[in-house]
C-alpha positions in Angstrom: 7.9 -18.9 -2.0 4.5 -17.8 -2.5 5.5 -14.5 -0.8 8.5 -13.8 -3.0 5.9 -14.4 -6.1 3.3 -11.9 -4.6 6.3 -9.3 -4.2 7.5 -9.6 -7.7 3.9 -9.4 -9.3 3.5 -6.5 -7.2 6.6 -4.7 -8.3 5.6 -5.8 -12.0 2.2 -4.1 -11.4 3.6 -1.0 -10.1 5.9 -0.5 -13.1 3.4 -1.2 -15.6 0.6 1.1 -13.9 3.3 3.9 -13.8 4.2 3.0 -17.5 0.4 3.1 -18.5 -0.4 6.2 -16.7 2.5 8.2 -18.4 1.3 7.2 -21.5 -2.4 8.4 -21.3 -3.1 11.5 -23.2 -3.7 14.8 -21.0 -4.6 18.4 -21.9 -1.2 19.2 -22.8 -0.1 15.9 -24.6 1.3 14.4 -21.5 4.3 11.9 -21.6 3.1 9.9 -24.4 3.0 12.6 -27.0 6.6 13.5 -25.9 8.0 9.8 -26.7 5.7 9.3 -29.4 3.7 6.4 -27.6 0.4 8.3 -28.1 0.7 8.4 -32.0 1.7 4.8 -32.2 -1.4 3.9 -29.9 -3.5 6.2 -32.2 -2.8 4.5 -35.2 -3.3 1.0 -33.8 -6.5 1.6 -32.3 -7.8 5.2 -33.3 -8.1 8.2 -31.5 -10.8 7.1 -29.0 -9.8 3.5 -28.9 -6.3 4.2 -27.3 -7.7 6.3 -24.5 -10.4 3.8 -23.8 -8.0 0.8 -23.9 -5.5 2.8 -21.6 -8.2 3.7 -19.2 -9.5 0.0 -19.1 -5.7 -1.0 -18.4 -5.2 1.4 -15.7 -8.4 0.4 -14.0 -7.3 -3.4 -14.2 -3.9 -2.6 -12.7 -5.2 -0.6 -10.3 -7.4 -3.2 -8.9 -4.6 -6.0 -9.1 -2.2 -3.6 -7.4 -4.8 -3.1 -4.4 -5.3 -6.8 -4.5 -1.8 -7.8 -4.2 -1.2 -5.1 -1.6 -3.9 -6.5 0.5 -2.8 -10.0 0.1 0.7 -9.2 0.8 -0.3 -7.5 4.3 -2.6 -10.6 5.1 0.4 -13.3 4.4 2.0 -14.5 7.0 5.9 -14.0 7.0 6.7 -16.7 9.6 5.4 -19.1 11.8 6.0 -17.2 14.9 5.1 -13.5 14.0 6.4 -12.7 17.6 10.1 -13.1 16.4 9.7 -10.3 13.6 9.0 -7.8 16.1 12.2 -6.6 18.0 10.2 -5.2 21.0 8.7 -8.3 21.7 11.9 -10.6 21.3 13.8 -8.2 23.6 11.3 -8.4 26.4 10.4 -12.1 25.9 10.3 -14.0 29.3 10.6 -10.8 31.1 8.1 -10.3 34.1 6.2 -7.1 34.3 5.1 -5.6 37.5 2.0 -3.5 37.3 1.9 -0.4 39.5 -1.2 1.4 40.0 -1.0 4.7 41.8 -2.7 4.9 45.2 -4.6 8.0 44.7 -6.7 6.8 41.6 -9.9 6.9 43.7 -9.2 10.7 44.4 -8.6 11.3 40.5 -11.9 9.5 39.7 -13.8 11.7 42.5 -12.4 14.9 41.1 -13.6 14.0 37.5 -9.8 13.6 36.5 -9.3 17.6 37.2 -5.6 18.2 38.6 -4.8 20.7 41.1 -2.6 23.8 40.1 
């Protein structure tokens, strides 16, 4: 349940982050100028206030994005994480024979060089 909430919040923050970045003014006007969002922000907060607000919102959302990404990566998805890995699940219970080459001592004495 908590994992689903974290994923939902993560997607919501991603969408909001993209939207706020597109609304920020750039040297050429940006997307905010094209859709009229920048003029509405300038009217509400003034020329400098809108840019400062968008920069603060971007910083806060970026921090939230990183925090949620770390929390999602650390959250255990099941009680037995070996089951989630198909390679481990396929080879579970199989015995593995360790084969050591007989000429390991010769390789170590040569310094790892091979003869050609």
